N, CA, C and O atoms as CSV, one atom per row, in Angstrom:
chain,resi,resn,atom,element,x,y,z
A,1,UNK,N,N,-50.573,130.783,-89.873
A,1,UNK,CA,C,-49.438,129.918,-89.701
A,1,UNK,C,C,-48.507,130.405,-88.533
A,1,UNK,O,O,-48.238,131.597,-88.381
A,2,UNK,N,N,-48.033,129.408,-87.719
A,2,UNK,CA,C,-47.271,129.822,-86.616
A,2,UNK,C,C,-45.844,130.296,-87.200
A,2,UNK,O,O,-45.401,129.942,-88.293
A,3,UNK,N,N,-45.234,131.107,-86.337
A,3,UNK,CA,C,-43.906,131.577,-86.772
A,3,UNK,C,C,-42.919,130.443,-86.703
A,3,UNK,O,O,-42.801,129.834,-85.640
A,4,UNK,N,N,-42.238,130.129,-87.701
A,4,UNK,CA,C,-41.060,129.179,-87.589
A,4,UNK,C,C,-39.819,129.703,-87.010
A,4,UNK,O,O,-39.443,130.859,-87.207
A,5,UNK,N,N,-39.123,128.768,-86.228
A,5,UNK,CA,C,-37.881,129.333,-85.771
A,5,UNK,C,C,-36.918,129.715,-86.907
A,5,UNK,O,O,-36.867,129.098,-87.971
A,6,UNK,N,N,-36.189,130.740,-86.612
A,6,UNK,CA,C,-35.080,131.211,-87.508
A,6,UNK,C,C,-33.636,130.645,-87.164
A,6,UNK,O,O,-33.373,130.447,-85.978
A,7,UNK,N,N,-32.833,130.416,-87.991
A,7,UNK,CA,C,-31.569,129.872,-87.675
A,7,UNK,C,C,-30.751,130.961,-86.841
A,7,UNK,O,O,-30.039,130.657,-85.884
A,8,UNK,N,N,-30.916,132.152,-87.271
A,8,UNK,CA,C,-30.065,133.274,-86.493
A,8,UNK,C,C,-30.718,133.763,-85.266
A,8,UNK,O,O,-30.050,133.926,-84.245
A,9,UNK,N,N,-31.960,134.001,-85.301
A,9,UNK,CA,C,-32.538,134.375,-83.946
A,9,UNK,C,C,-32.981,133.521,-82.975
A,9,UNK,O,O,-33.131,133.923,-81.822
A,10,UNK,N,N,-33.240,132.243,-83.338
A,10,UNK,CA,C,-33.732,131.254,-82.383
A,10,UNK,C,C,-32.609,130.112,-82.258
A,10,UNK,O,O,-32.595,129.434,-81.230
A,11,UNK,N,N,-31.889,129.933,-83.036
A,11,UNK,CA,C,-30.742,128.901,-82.793
A,11,UNK,C,C,-29.458,129.469,-82.384
A,11,UNK,O,O,-28.941,129.107,-81.327
A,12,UNK,N,N,-28.852,130.419,-83.222
A,12,UNK,CA,C,-27.638,130.851,-82.860
A,12,UNK,C,C,-27.765,131.840,-81.765
A,12,UNK,O,O,-27.047,131.822,-80.765
A,13,UNK,N,N,-28.732,132.731,-81.994
A,13,UNK,CA,C,-28.866,133.716,-80.891
A,13,UNK,C,C,-29.919,134.730,-81.311
A,13,UNK,O,O,-30.346,134.790,-82.465
A,14,UNK,N,N,-30.326,135.540,-80.303
A,14,UNK,CA,C,-31.390,136.447,-80.703
A,14,UNK,C,C,-30.978,137.718,-81.451
A,14,UNK,O,O,-29.793,138.033,-81.570
A,15,UNK,N,N,-31.975,138.430,-81.943
A,15,UNK,CA,C,-31.741,139.670,-82.604
A,15,UNK,C,C,-31.143,140.615,-81.436
A,15,UNK,O,O,-31.709,140.568,-80.344
A,16,UNK,N,N,-30.190,141.349,-81.577
A,16,UNK,CA,C,-29.594,142.229,-80.377
A,16,UNK,C,C,-29.426,143.600,-80.807
A,16,UNK,O,O,-29.056,143.845,-81.955
A,17,UNK,N,N,-29.672,144.510,-79.964
A,17,UNK,CA,C,-29.447,145.962,-80.348
A,17,UNK,C,C,-28.263,146.451,-79.530
A,17,UNK,O,O,-27.904,145.881,-78.500
A,18,UNK,N,N,-27.715,147.448,-79.993
A,18,UNK,CA,C,-26.388,147.957,-79.364
A,18,UNK,C,C,-26.648,149.129,-78.594
A,18,UNK,O,O,-27.827,149.400,-78.366
A,19,UNK,N,N,-25.764,149.857,-78.163
A,19,UNK,CA,C,-24.398,149.875,-78.734
A,19,UNK,C,C,-23.598,148.600,-78.274
A,19,UNK,O,O,-22.705,148.211,-79.028
A,20,UNK,N,N,-23.824,147.949,-77.168
A,20,UNK,CA,C,-23.193,146.854,-76.697
A,20,UNK,C,C,-24.279,145.719,-76.728
A,20,UNK,O,O,-25.106,145.680,-75.817
A,21,UNK,N,N,-24.305,144.861,-77.666
A,21,UNK,CA,C,-25.333,143.873,-77.703
A,21,UNK,C,C,-25.322,142.998,-76.625
A,21,UNK,O,O,-26.360,142.581,-76.112
A,22,UNK,N,N,-24.121,142.673,-76.223
A,22,UNK,CA,C,-24.110,141.667,-74.961
A,22,UNK,C,C,-24.761,142.323,-73.753
A,22,UNK,O,O,-25.450,141.642,-72.994
A,23,UNK,N,N,-24.564,143.641,-73.544
A,23,UNK,CA,C,-25.159,144.231,-72.350
A,23,UNK,C,C,-26.638,144.356,-72.657
A,23,UNK,O,O,-27.432,144.080,-71.758
A,24,UNK,N,N,-27.060,144.726,-73.785
A,24,UNK,CA,C,-28.592,144.732,-74.061
A,24,UNK,C,C,-29.149,143.433,-74.046
A,24,UNK,O,O,-30.158,143.278,-73.356
A,25,UNK,N,N,-28.650,142.377,-74.729
A,25,UNK,CA,C,-29.335,141.115,-74.779
A,25,UNK,C,C,-29.326,140.405,-73.521
A,25,UNK,O,O,-30.316,139.737,-73.222
A,26,UNK,N,N,-28.316,140.469,-72.737
A,26,UNK,CA,C,-28.125,139.742,-71.396
A,26,UNK,C,C,-29.108,140.358,-70.519
A,26,UNK,O,O,-29.813,139.657,-69.793
A,27,UNK,N,N,-29.211,141.803,-70.545
A,27,UNK,CA,C,-30.174,142.414,-69.486
A,27,UNK,C,C,-31.603,142.143,-69.920
A,27,UNK,O,O,-32.473,141.939,-69.073
A,28,UNK,N,N,-31.863,142.138,-71.214
A,28,UNK,CA,C,-33.198,141.776,-71.738
A,28,UNK,C,C,-33.684,140.520,-71.286
A,28,UNK,O,O,-34.800,140.369,-70.788
A,29,UNK,N,N,-32.722,139.484,-71.488
A,29,UNK,CA,C,-33.131,138.072,-71.155
A,29,UNK,C,C,-33.436,138.035,-69.614
A,29,UNK,O,O,-34.440,137.458,-69.197
A,30,UNK,N,N,-32.578,138.640,-68.812
A,30,UNK,CA,C,-32.783,138.632,-67.384
A,30,UNK,C,C,-34.114,139.150,-66.883
A,30,UNK,O,O,-34.843,138.568,-66.079
A,31,UNK,N,N,-34.322,140.239,-67.421
A,31,UNK,CA,C,-35.604,141.102,-67.220
A,31,UNK,C,C,-36.793,140.096,-67.724
A,31,UNK,O,O,-37.737,139.782,-66.999
A,32,UNK,N,N,-36.629,139.668,-68.965
A,32,UNK,CA,C,-37.795,138.837,-69.372
A,32,UNK,C,C,-38.116,137.672,-68.593
A,32,UNK,O,O,-39.291,137.357,-68.406
A,33,UNK,N,N,-37.086,136.961,-68.093
A,33,UNK,CA,C,-37.192,135.780,-67.253
A,33,UNK,C,C,-37.783,136.175,-66.028
A,33,UNK,O,O,-38.606,135.412,-65.521
A,34,UNK,N,N,-37.446,137.436,-65.369
A,34,UNK,CA,C,-37.928,137.868,-64.165
A,34,UNK,C,C,-39.511,138.060,-64.316
A,34,UNK,O,O,-40.329,137.726,-63.459
A,35,UNK,N,N,-39.768,138.576,-65.389
A,35,UNK,CA,C,-41.275,138.787,-65.610
A,35,UNK,C,C,-42.015,137.532,-65.745
A,35,UNK,O,O,-43.160,137.490,-65.292
A,36,UNK,N,N,-41.457,136.400,-66.366
A,36,UNK,CA,C,-42.069,135.144,-66.346
A,36,UNK,C,C,-42.242,134.616,-65.002
A,36,UNK,O,O,-43.235,133.929,-64.763
A,37,UNK,N,N,-41.364,134.869,-64.078
A,37,UNK,CA,C,-41.404,134.360,-62.676
A,37,UNK,C,C,-42.443,135.275,-61.852
A,37,UNK,O,O,-43.165,134.747,-61.006
A,38,UNK,N,N,-42.500,136.555,-62.096
A,38,UNK,CA,C,-43.443,137.375,-61.418
A,38,UNK,C,C,-44.836,136.999,-61.732
A,38,UNK,O,O,-45.727,137.044,-60.884
A,39,UNK,N,N,-45.014,136.640,-62.912
A,39,UNK,CA,C,-46.367,136.118,-63.402
A,39,UNK,C,C,-47.634,136.962,-63.076
A,39,UNK,O,O,-48.734,136.435,-62.906
A,40,UNK,N,N,-47.423,138.262,-63.002
A,40,UNK,CA,C,-48.381,139.199,-62.870
A,40,UNK,C,C,-48.033,140.533,-63.588
A,40,UNK,O,O,-46.873,140.738,-63.944
A,41,UNK,N,N,-48.994,141.420,-63.801
A,41,UNK,CA,C,-48.592,142.665,-64.428
A,41,UNK,C,C,-47.612,143.571,-63.519
A,41,UNK,O,O,-47.786,143.721,-62.310
A,42,UNK,N,N,-46.664,144.098,-64.181
A,42,UNK,CA,C,-45.638,144.979,-63.605
A,42,UNK,C,C,-46.227,146.329,-63.224
A,42,UNK,O,O,-46.898,146.952,-64.047
A,43,UNK,N,N,-46.003,146.789,-62.029
A,43,UNK,CA,C,-46.326,148.100,-61.545
A,43,UNK,C,C,-45.096,148.937,-61.416
A,43,UNK,O,O,-45.049,150.073,-61.888
A,44,UNK,N,N,-44.066,148.363,-60.758
A,44,UNK,CA,C,-43.014,149.193,-60.484
A,44,UNK,C,C,-41.692,148.322,-60.363
A,44,UNK,O,O,-41.715,147.229,-59.797
A,45,UNK,N,N,-40.666,148.798,-60.860
A,45,UNK,CA,C,-39.419,148.144,-60.840
A,45,UNK,C,C,-38.290,149.000,-60.426
A,45,UNK,O,O,-38.198,150.150,-60.856
A,46,UNK,N,N,-37.398,148.478,-59.585
A,46,UNK,CA,C,-36.290,149.185,-58.993
A,46,UNK,C,C,-35.020,148.312,-59.397
A,46,UNK,O,O,-34.863,147.206,-58.880
A,47,UNK,N,N,-34.180,148.784,-60.261
A,47,UNK,CA,C,-33.015,147.939,-60.729
A,47,UNK,C,C,-31.810,148.536,-60.063
A,47,UNK,O,O,-31.590,149.747,-60.077
A,48,UNK,N,N,-31.016,147.629,-59.463
A,48,UNK,CA,C,-29.879,148.287,-58.884
A,48,UNK,C,C,-28.565,147.385,-59.172
A,48,UNK,O,O,-28.609,146.156,-59.231
A,49,UNK,N,N,-27.455,148.112,-59.335
A,49,UNK,CA,C,-26.185,147.655,-59.686
A,49,UNK,C,C,-25.218,147.844,-58.460
A,49,UNK,O,O,-25.255,148.840,-57.739
A,50,UNK,N,N,-24.448,146.912,-58.313
A,50,UNK,CA,C,-23.402,147.130,-57.259
A,50,UNK,C,C,-22.431,148.187,-57.650
A,50,UNK,O,O,-22.039,148.158,-58.817
A,51,UNK,N,N,-21.958,149.162,-56.819
A,51,UNK,CA,C,-21.198,150.258,-57.188
A,51,UNK,C,C,-19.810,149.779,-57.708
A,51,UNK,O,O,-19.160,150.481,-58.482
A,52,UNK,N,N,-19.370,148.572,-57.270
A,52,UNK,CA,C,-18.042,148.083,-57.729
A,52,UNK,C,C,-18.167,147.032,-58.807
A,52,UNK,O,O,-17.171,146.447,-59.232
A,53,UNK,N,N,-19.476,146.771,-59.282
A,53,UNK,CA,C,-19.543,145.890,-60.349
A,53,UNK,C,C,-19.347,146.477,-61.791
A,53,UNK,O,O,-19.185,147.694,-61.886
A,54,UNK,N,N,-19.349,145.727,-62.876
A,54,UNK,CA,C,-18.965,146.138,-64.073
A,54,UNK,C,C,-20.038,146.930,-64.853
A,54,UNK,O,O,-19.772,147.611,-65.843
A,55,UNK,N,N,-21.268,146.785,-64.329
A,55,UNK,CA,C,-22.330,147.513,-65.069
A,55,UNK,C,C,-22.547,148.937,-64.577
A,55,UNK,O,O,-23.032,149.799,-65.310
A,56,UNK,N,N,-22.198,149.151,-63.387
A,56,UNK,CA,C,-22.526,150.589,-62.612
A,56,UNK,C,C,-21.988,151.662,-63.463
A,56,UNK,O,O,-22.767,152.550,-63.812
A,57,UNK,N,N,-20.693,151.701,-63.865
A,57,UNK,CA,C,-20.173,152.833,-64.594
A,57,UNK,C,C,-20.741,153.136,-65.967
A,57,UNK,O,O,-20.581,154.221,-66.526
A,58,UNK,N,N,-21.384,152.159,-66.456
A,58,UNK,CA,C,-21.726,152.321,-67.983
A,58,UNK,C,C,-23.030,151.753,-68.457
A,58,UNK,O,O,-23.263,151.550,-69.649
A,59,UNK,N,N,-23.904,151.492,-67.449
A,59,UNK,CA,C,-25.124,150.724,-67.720
A,59,UNK,C,C,-26.066,151.463,-68.665
A,59,UNK,O,O,-26.759,150.773,-69.412
A,60,UNK,N,N,-26.169,152.832,-68.715
A,60,UNK,CA,C,-26.885,153.571,-69.596
A,60,UNK,C,C,-26.330,153.620,-71.020
A,60,UNK,O,O,-27.016,153.423,-72.024
A,61,UNK,N,N,-24.893,153.932,-71.013
A,61,UNK,CA,C,-24.307,154.088,-72.341
A,61,UNK,C,C,-24.234,152.737,-73.089
A,61,UNK,O,O,-24.230,152.730,-74.320
A,62,UNK,N,N,-24.177,151.623,-72.390
A,62,UNK,CA,C,-24.030,150.335,-73.081
A,62,UNK,C,C,-25.322,149.627,-73.493
A,62,UNK,O,O,-25.297,148.572,-74.127
A,63,UNK,N,N,-26.410,150.212,-73.131
A,63,UNK,CA,C,-27.636,149.594,-73.620
A,63,UNK,C,C,-28.307,148.826,-72.575
A,63,UNK,O,O,-29.349,148.241,-72.870
A,64,UNK,N,N,-27.837,148.756,-71.389
A,64,UNK,CA,C,-28.387,147.811,-70.331
A,64,UNK,C,C,-29.749,148.280,-69.989
A,64,UNK,O,O,-30.612,147.408,-69.882
A,65,UNK,N,N,-30.096,149.563,-69.791
A,65,UNK,CA,C,-31.362,150.071,-69.460
A,65,UNK,C,C,-32.374,149.711,-70.533
A,65,UNK,O,O,-33.471,149.276,-70.183
A,66,UNK,N,N,-32.067,149.869,-71.858
A,66,UNK,CA,C,-32.777,149.460,-73.093
A,66,UNK,C,C,-33.212,148.070,-72.831
A,66,UNK,O,O,-34.415,147.814,-72.788
A,67,UNK,N,N,-32.320,147.158,-72.652
A,67,UNK,CA,C,-32.563,145.746,-72.539
A,67,UNK,C,C,-33.498,145.378,-71.405
A,67,UNK,O,O,-34.507,144.705,-71.619
A,68,UNK,N,N,-33.161,145.826,-70.169
A,68,UNK,CA,C,-33.978,145.689,-69.050
A,68,UNK,C,C,-35.333,146.201,-69.273
A,68,UNK,O,O,-36.291,145.449,-69.092
A,69,UNK,N,N,-35.504,147.455,-69.663
A,69,UNK,CA,C,-36.755,148.002,-69.862
A,69,UNK,C,C,-37.633,147.240,-70.899
A,69,UNK,O,O,-38.841,147.061,-70.744
A,70,UNK,N,N,-36.984,146.850,-71.868
A,70,UNK,CA,C,-37.757,146.129,-72.962
A,70,UNK,C,C,-38.089,144.781,-72.497
A,70,UNK,O,O,-39.178,144.308,-72.821
A,71,UNK,N,N,-37.290,144.123,-71.789
A,71,UNK,CA,C,-37.653,142.824,-71.219
A,71,UNK,C,C,-38.850,142.932,-70.108
A,71,UNK,O,O,-39.774,142.120,-70.091
A,72,UNK,N,N,-38.756,143.877,-69.300
A,72,UNK,CA,C,-39.807,144.125,-68.256
A,72,UNK,C,C,-41.096,144.459,-68.969
A,72,UNK,O,O,-42.149,143.990,-68.538
A,73,UNK,N,N,-41.081,145.226,-70.013
A,73,UNK,CA,C,-42.338,145.551,-70.794
A,73,UNK,C,C,-42.890,144.692,-71.691
A,73,UNK,O,O,-43.903,144.970,-72.333
A,74,UNK,N,N,-42.134,143.387,-71.805
A,74,UNK,CA,C,-42.510,142.324,-72.793
A,74,UNK,C,C,-42.387,142.655,-74.270
A,74,UNK,O,O,-43.144,142.218,-75.136
A,75,UNK,N,N,-41.305,143.513,-74.483
A,75,UNK,CA,C,-41.049,143.867,-75.951
A,75,UNK,C,C,-40.126,142.873,-76.537
A,75,UNK,O,O,-39.195,142.447,-75.854
A,76,UNK,N,N,-40.307,142.484,-77.710
A,76,UNK,CA,C,-39.298,141.660,-78.529
A,76,UNK,C,C,-38.193,142.575,-78.717
A,76,UNK,O,O,-38.343,143.796,-78.692
A,77,UNK,N,N,-37.042,141.975,-78.912
A,77,UNK,CA,C,-35.787,142.676,-79.353
A,77,UNK,C,C,-35.933,143.576,-80.751
A,77,UNK,O,O,-35.436,144.690,-80.921
A,78,UNK,N,N,-36.620,142.931,-81.575
A,78,UNK,CA,C,-36.850,143.604,-82.898
A,78,UNK,C,C,-37.921,144.615,-82.898
A,78,UNK,O,O,-38.117,145.307,-83.897
A,79,UNK,N,N,-38.657,144.740,-81.774
A,79,UNK,CA,C,-39.683,145.713,-81.876
A,79,UNK,C,C,-39.242,147.057,-81.855
A,79,UNK,O,O,-38.384,147.377,-81.032
A,80,UNK,N,N,-39.777,148.013,-82.761
A,80,UNK,CA,C,-39.314,149.293,-82.866
A,80,UNK,C,C,-39.692,150.171,-81.589
A,80,UNK,O,O,-39.120,151.253,-81.455
A,81,UNK,N,N,-40.581,149.777,-80.695
A,81,UNK,CA,C,-40.779,150.351,-79.439
A,81,UNK,C,C,-39.588,150.255,-78.510
A,81,UNK,O,O,-39.542,151.014,-77.543
A,82,UNK,N,N,-38.633,149.389,-78.727
A,82,UNK,CA,C,-37.533,149.187,-77.886
A,82,UNK,C,C,-36.760,150.608,-77.898
A,82,UNK,O,O,-36.060,150.885,-76.924
A,83,UNK,N,N,-36.859,151.424,-78.867
A,83,UNK,CA,C,-36.188,152.659,-78.853
A,83,UNK,C,C,-36.913,153.694,-78.062
A,83,UNK,O,O,-36.420,154.814,-77.930
A,84,UNK,N,N,-38.057,153.375,-77.531
A,84,UNK,CA,C,-38.934,154.246,-76.794
A,84,UNK,C,C,-39.468,153.559,-75.482
A,84,UNK,O,O,-40.665,153.662,-75.217
A,85,UNK,N,N,-38.647,152.884,-74.678
A,85,UNK,CA,C,-39.202,152.006,-73.701
A,85,UNK,C,C,-39.713,153.019,-72.509
A,85,UNK,O,O,-40.693,152.737,-71.819
A,86,UNK,N,N,-39.022,154.117,-72.352
A,86,UNK,CA,C,-39.521,155.127,-71.256
A,86,UNK,C,C,-41.066,155.576,-71.597
A,86,UNK,O,O,-41.944,155.665,-70.739
A,87,UNK,N,N,-41.227,155.815,-72.853
A,87,UNK,CA,C,-42.632,156.181,-73.302
A,87,UNK,C,C,-43.647,155.102,-73.144
A,87,UNK,O,O,-44.796,155.302,-72.750
A,88,UNK,N,N,-43.164,153.983,-73.465
A,88,UNK,CA,C,-44.061,152.752,-73.323
A,88,UNK,C,C,-44.307,152.397,-71.856
A,88,UNK,O,O,-45.427,152.008,-71.524
A,89,UNK,N,N,-43.405,152.501,-71.036
A,89,UNK,CA,C,-43.554,152.409,-69.561
A,89,UNK,C,C,-44.545,153.382,-69.040
A,89,UNK,O,O,-45.494,153.031,-68.338
A,90,UNK,N,N,-44.295,154.709,-69.420
A,90,UNK,CA,C,-45.218,155.826,-68.866
A,90,UNK,C,C,-46.565,155.526,-69.396
A,90,UNK,O,O,-47.472,155.533,-68.564
A,91,UNK,N,N,-46.872,155.260,-70.650
A,91,UNK,CA,C,-48.122,154.877,-71.197
A,91,UNK,C,C,-48.838,153.804,-70.358
A,91,UNK,O,O,-50.046,153.890,-70.134
A,92,UNK,N,N,-48.119,152.841,-69.918
A,92,UNK,CA,C,-48.711,151.662,-69.162
A,92,UNK,C,C,-48.770,151.971,-67.641
A,92,UNK,O,O,-49.306,151.151,-66.896
A,93,UNK,N,N,-48.257,153.085,-67.165
A,93,UNK,CA,C,-48.267,153.540,-65.852
A,93,UNK,C,C,-47.270,152.665,-65.047
A,93,UNK,O,O,-47.485,152.372,-63.871
A,94,UNK,N,N,-46.227,152.283,-65.694
A,94,UNK,CA,C,-45.225,151.475,-64.989
A,94,UNK,C,C,-43.986,152.365,-64.584
A,94,UNK,O,O,-43.418,153.043,-65.440
A,95,UNK,N,N,-43.579,152.353,-63.285
A,95,UNK,CA,C,-42.377,153.088,-63.024
A,95,UNK,C,C,-41.163,152.186,-63.049
A,95,UNK,O,O,-41.207,151.111,-62.451
A,96,UNK,N,N,-40.156,152.539,-63.662
A,96,UNK,CA,C,-38.873,151.813,-63.751
A,96,UNK,C,C,-37.812,152.794,-63.221
A,96,UNK,O,O,-37.789,153.942,-63.665
A,97,UNK,N,N,-36.994,152.416,-62.355
A,97,UNK,CA,C,-35.823,153.232,-61.862
A,97,UNK,C,C,-34.642,152.535,-61.612
A,97,UNK,O,O,-34.671,151.358,-61.253
A,98,UNK,N,N,-33.550,153.188,-61.779
A,98,UNK,CA,C,-32.279,152.506,-61.545
A,98,UNK,C,C,-31.467,153.062,-60.535
A,98,UNK,O,O,-31.549,154.286,-60.431
A,99,UNK,N,N,-30.661,152.445,-59.722
A,99,UNK,CA,C,-29.893,152.896,-58.659
A,99,UNK,C,C,-28.503,152.154,-58.620
A,99,UNK,O,O,-28.348,151.017,-59.065
A,100,UNK,N,N,-27.619,152.828,-58.105
A,100,UNK,CA,C,-26.246,152.309,-57.802
A,100,UNK,C,C,-26.124,152.072,-56.213
A,100,UNK,O,O,-26.215,153.053,-55.475
A,101,UNK,N,N,-25.950,150.982,-55.756
A,101,UNK,CA,C,-25.801,150.621,-54.425
A,101,UNK,C,C,-24.611,149.792,-54.161
A,101,UNK,O,O,-23.934,149.310,-55.070
A,102,UNK,N,N,-24.363,149.631,-52.905
A,102,UNK,CA,C,-23.291,148.684,-52.543
A,102,UNK,C,C,-23.919,147.444,-51.848
A,102,UNK,O,O,-24.637,147.585,-50.857
A,103,UNK,N,N,-23.638,146.227,-52.382
A,103,UNK,CA,C,-24.159,145.078,-51.856
A,103,UNK,C,C,-23.067,143.926,-52.190
A,103,UNK,O,O,-22.235,143.988,-53.095
A,104,UNK,N,N,-23.247,142.861,-51.269
A,104,UNK,CA,C,-22.332,141.684,-51.430
A,104,UNK,C,C,-22.726,140.838,-52.649
A,104,UNK,O,O,-23.867,140.390,-52.763
A,105,UNK,N,N,-21.785,140.635,-53.533
A,105,UNK,CA,C,-22.007,139.753,-54.749
A,105,UNK,C,C,-20.841,138.929,-55.009
A,105,UNK,O,O,-19.725,139.256,-54.606
A,106,UNK,N,N,-21.080,137.802,-55.713
A,106,UNK,CA,C,-19.966,136.981,-56.139
A,106,UNK,C,C,-19.589,137.232,-57.592
A,106,UNK,O,O,-18.664,136.582,-58.080
A,107,UNK,N,N,-20.252,138.141,-58.318
A,107,UNK,CA,C,-19.915,138.198,-59.740
A,107,UNK,C,C,-20.055,139.767,-60.063
A,107,UNK,O,O,-20.894,140.483,-59.516
A,108,UNK,N,N,-19.209,140.170,-60.937
A,108,UNK,CA,C,-19.056,141.632,-61.283
A,108,UNK,C,C,-20.413,142.027,-62.125
A,108,UNK,O,O,-20.795,143.196,-62.075
A,109,UNK,N,N,-21.038,141.197,-62.787
A,109,UNK,CA,C,-22.152,141.451,-63.553
A,109,UNK,C,C,-23.576,141.174,-62.861
A,109,UNK,O,O,-24.593,140.934,-63.513
A,110,UNK,N,N,-23.528,141.229,-61.619
A,110,UNK,CA,C,-24.756,141.088,-60.791
A,110,UNK,C,C,-25.713,142.336,-60.928
A,110,UNK,O,O,-25.279,143.486,-60.875
A,111,UNK,N,N,-26.923,142.056,-61.091
A,111,UNK,CA,C,-28.007,143.095,-61.118
A,111,UNK,C,C,-29.145,142.698,-60.235
A,111,UNK,O,O,-29.516,141.529,-60.335
A,112,UNK,N,N,-29.731,143.442,-59.428
A,112,UNK,CA,C,-30.885,143.022,-58.673
A,112,UNK,C,C,-32.210,143.907,-59.241
A,112,UNK,O,O,-32.247,145.132,-59.358
A,113,UNK,N,N,-33.187,143.036,-59.532
A,113,UNK,CA,C,-34.396,143.515,-60.016
A,113,UNK,C,C,-35.475,143.315,-58.778
A,113,UNK,O,O,-35.710,142.231,-58.243
A,114,UNK,N,N,-35.993,144.389,-58.485
A,114,UNK,CA,C,-37.051,144.469,-57.268
A,114,UNK,C,C,-38.320,144.817,-57.961
A,114,UNK,O,O,-38.552,145.989,-58.258
A,115,UNK,N,N,-39.152,143.857,-58.233
A,115,UNK,CA,C,-40.400,143.993,-58.950
A,115,UNK,C,C,-41.651,143.954,-58.146
A,115,UNK,O,O,-42.744,144.065,-58.699
């Protein structure tokens, strides 16, 4: 039987992990959408944040890396492997790295994913 949509996870919003569920869920969704657009197996990802943006000073502490890594790896938010995304990436031979750079942007929450 196909999985039926759930009111909380599919209608109101997804299961989210913390410490900042908005940082984790938003970054997970952006990474997942990027993988849908890439439409081929991921080999390497370089994620960068603008040094003057909102995510640069706290992206690790707020769960942004957890969300991006999980989305790039195709993990569901409720998957227990979300706690070990670095291990999953390593097992799959995928390189995921993060950088703080300076680039022109129109929004403080801009993130660039080079896949």
